[in-house]
C-alpha positions as a Markdown table, in Angstrom:
| # | Residue | x | y | z |
|---|---|---|---|---|
| 1 | Met | 0.0 | 0.0 | 0.0 |
| 2 | Ala | 1.4 | 3.4 | -1.0 |
| 3 | Tyr | 0.0 | 6.8 | -0.1 |
| 4 | Pro | 1.0 | 10.4 | -0.3 |
| 5 | Gly | 3.6 | 11.6 | 2.1 |
| 6 | Asp | 1.4 | 14.0 | 4.0 |
| 7 | Trp | -1.1 | 11.3 | 4.9 |
| 8 | Thr | -0.3 | 9.6 | 8.3 |
| 9 | Leu | -1.0 | 6.2 | 9.7 |
| 10 | Ser | -3.5 | 6.4 | 12.5 |
| 11 | Tyr | -4.2 | 2.8 | 13.3 |
| 12 | Asp | -3.7 | -0.8 | 12.2 |
| 13 | Ser | -6.2 | -3.0 | 14.1 |
| 14 | Ser | -7.1 | -6.7 | 14.0 |
| 15 | Pro | -10.1 | -6.9 | 14.3 |
| 16 | Ser | -11.5 | -3.5 | 13.4 |
| 17 | Ile | -15.1 | -2.3 | 14.2 |
| 18 | Tyr | -16.5 | -3.7 | 10.9 |
| 19 | Thr | -14.1 | -6.3 | 9.6 |
| 20 | Ser | -11.3 | -8.7 | 10.5 |
| 21 | Arg | -8.7 | -5.9 | 10.0 |
| 22 | Gly | -8.8 | -2.1 | 9.6 |
| 23 | Ile | -6.0 | 0.3 | 8.6 |
| 24 | Gly | -6.7 | 4.0 | 9.1 |
| 25 | Leu | -4.9 | 6.9 | 7.5 |
| 26 | Asn | -5.3 | 10.6 | 8.4 |
| 27 | Ile | -5.5 | 12.7 | 5.3 |
| 28 | Ser | -6.0 | 15.9 | 7.3 |
| 29 | Glu | -7.5 | 16.9 | 10.6 |
| 30 | Phe | -11.0 | 16.1 | 9.3 |
| 31 | Ser | -10.5 | 13.6 | 6.4 |
| 32 | Thr | -9.5 | 9.9 | 6.5 |
| 33 | Ala | -8.9 | 6.9 | 4.3 |
| 34 | Thr | -9.7 | 3.5 | 5.8 |
| 35 | Val | -8.8 | 0.1 | 4.4 |
| 36 | Leu | -11.1 | -2.7 | 5.6 |
| 37 | Ile | -10.2 | -6.4 | 5.2 |
| 38 | Ser | -12.9 | -9.0 | 5.7 |
| 39 | Glu | -11.4 | -12.4 | 6.1 |
| 40 | Asp | -14.5 | -14.3 | 7.5 |
| 41 | Arg | -17.4 | -13.1 | 5.4 |
| 42 | Asp | -18.4 | -11.7 | 2.0 |
| 43 | Leu | -19.5 | -8.0 | 2.1 |
| 44 | Ala | -21.3 | -6.1 | -0.5 |
| 45 | Leu | -20.3 | -2.5 | -1.6 |
| 46 | Asp | -23.8 | -1.3 | -0.8 |
| 47 | Tyr | -23.7 | -2.8 | 2.7 |
| 48 | Val | -20.4 | -1.1 | 3.6 |
| 49 | Thr | -21.6 | 2.2 | 2.2 |
| 50 | Asn | -24.8 | 2.0 | 4.2 |
| 51 | Arg | -22.9 | 1.2 | 7.4 |
| 52 | Phe | -20.8 | 4.3 | 7.1 |
| 53 | Leu | -23.7 | 6.6 | 6.2 |
| 54 | Lys | -25.5 | 5.2 | 9.3 |
| 55 | Glu | -22.4 | 5.9 | 11.4 |
| 56 | Phe | -22.3 | 9.5 | 10.2 |
| 57 | Gln | -26.1 | 9.8 | 10.9 |
| 58 | Val | -26.6 | 11.3 | 7.5 |
| 59 | His | -30.3 | 10.3 | 7.3 |
| 60 | Glu | -31.1 | 11.1 | 11.0 |
| 61 | Lys | -29.8 | 14.7 | 11.2 |
| 62 | Asp | -32.1 | 17.7 | 10.5 |
| 63 | Thr | -29.1 | 19.7 | 9.5 |
| 64 | Ile | -28.2 | 17.6 | 6.4 |
| 65 | Glu | -29.0 | 19.1 | 3.0 |
| 66 | Asn | -28.4 | 18.3 | -0.7 |
| 67 | Phe | -27.7 | 14.6 | -0.1 |
| 68 | Ser | -26.9 | 12.6 | -3.2 |
| 69 | Arg | -25.5 | 9.1 | -3.8 |
| 70 | His | -24.3 | 7.4 | -7.0 |
| 71 | Ser | -22.4 | 4.4 | -8.3 |
| 72 | Glu | -19.2 | 5.0 | -10.2 |
| 73 | Thr | -16.0 | 3.4 | -11.3 |
| 74 | Ile | -12.6 | 4.7 | -10.1 |
| 75 | Gly | -10.1 | 3.2 | -12.5 |
| 76 | Lys | -11.1 | -0.4 | -12.5 |
| 77 | Phe | -12.8 | -0.4 | -9.0 |
| 78 | Ser | -16.5 | -0.4 | -8.3 |
| 79 | Ser | -17.4 | 2.5 | -6.0 |
| 80 | Glu | -20.2 | 4.4 | -4.4 |
| 81 | Thr | -20.0 | 8.1 | -3.6 |
| 82 | Ala | -22.3 | 10.1 | -1.3 |
| 83 | Thr | -22.2 | 13.8 | -0.9 |
| 84 | Trp | -24.0 | 16.1 | 1.5 |
| 85 | Glu | -23.9 | 19.5 | 3.2 |
| 86 | Asp | -24.2 | 19.8 | 7.0 |
| 87 | Gln | -25.6 | 23.2 | 8.2 |
| 88 | Phe | -25.0 | 22.5 | 11.9 |
| 89 | Leu | -21.9 | 24.7 | 12.3 |
| 90 | Gly | -22.0 | 26.9 | 9.2 |
| 91 | His | -21.9 | 25.2 | 5.8 |
| 92 | Thr | -19.7 | 22.1 | 5.6 |
| 93 | Gln | -19.5 | 19.8 | 2.5 |
| 94 | Tyr | -18.8 | 16.1 | 3.0 |
| 95 | Glu | -18.0 | 13.3 | 0.6 |
| 96 | Leu | -17.9 | 9.5 | 1.4 |
| 97 | Thr | -16.5 | 7.2 | -1.3 |
| 98 | Val | -16.4 | 3.4 | -0.7 |
| 99 | Ser | -14.5 | 1.3 | -3.3 |
| 100 | Lys | -14.2 | -2.5 | -3.4 |
| 101 | Val | -10.6 | -3.3 | -4.2 |
| 102 | His | -10.4 | -7.1 | -3.9 |
| 103 | Asn | -12.8 | -10.1 | -3.7 |
| 104 | Lys | -10.2 | -12.8 | -3.3 |
| 105 | Pro | -8.6 | -14.0 | -1.1 |
| 106 | His | -10.5 | -11.6 | 1.1 |
| 107 | Asp | -13.0 | -8.7 | 0.6 |
| 108 | Val | -11.0 | -5.5 | 0.7 |
| 109 | Phe | -12.7 | -2.0 | 0.7 |
| 110 | Val | -11.3 | 1.5 | 0.9 |
| 111 | Val | -13.4 | 4.2 | 2.5 |
| 112 | Phe | -12.5 | 7.8 | 1.8 |
| 113 | Ser | -14.3 | 10.2 | 4.3 |
| 114 | Leu | -13.6 | 13.8 | 3.1 |
| 115 | Ser | -14.6 | 17.2 | 4.2 |
| 116 | Asp | -14.5 | 20.6 | 2.6 |
| 117 | Glu | -11.0 | 21.4 | 1.5 |
| 118 | Asp | -9.9 | 17.8 | 1.0 |
| 119 | Ile | -12.6 | 16.8 | -1.4 |
| 120 | Gly | -10.9 | 18.5 | -4.4 |
| 121 | Lys | -7.3 | 17.7 | -3.2 |
| 122 | Val | -7.8 | 14.0 | -2.8 |
| 123 | Gln | -9.5 | 13.2 | -6.1 |
| 124 | Glu | -6.2 | 12.8 | -7.9 |
| 125 | His | -4.9 | 10.3 | -5.3 |
| 126 | Lys | -7.9 | 8.0 | -5.1 |
| 127 | Glu | -7.1 | 5.7 | -8.1 |
| 128 | Arg | -3.4 | 5.6 | -7.4 |
| 129 | Phe | -4.1 | 4.6 | -3.8 |
| 130 | Leu | -6.6 | 1.9 | -4.7 |
| 131 | Asn | -4.1 | 0.5 | -7.3 |
| 132 | Ser | -1.4 | 0.3 | -4.7 |
| 133 | Ile | -3.2 | -2.1 | -2.4 |
| 134 | His | -2.1 | -5.7 | -2.7 |
| 135 | Ile | -3.2 | -8.6 | -0.6 |
| 136 | Gln | -1.2 | -11.8 | -0.4 |
């Protein structure tokens, strides 16, 4: 796994909250990239995306506006991206992108959780980061 020099490792846990192993990277103070490795069960892209949207309480908060969600392909990777604005403390834009990187030997997902200033800056790194992940 290779990532930009200004991203920092925040944790490497077995197990993680959602899967057999989780590796977290801080992109900035408010944005992260998380690698999830599921060794014991098959997970669907939609399931992982829904779990994170629930964690962020996107559908429960009254302060959320302009929510959208769509499927896309980043390079060769199936992905889902959700965007929304939170009006709680001013006007903050968020983007959640979940990509399925591997099916075999284990399901591997990458979750990009980005806020305001990082949304534009990280776009160019997504495909490169996804391509750098190799499971043996």
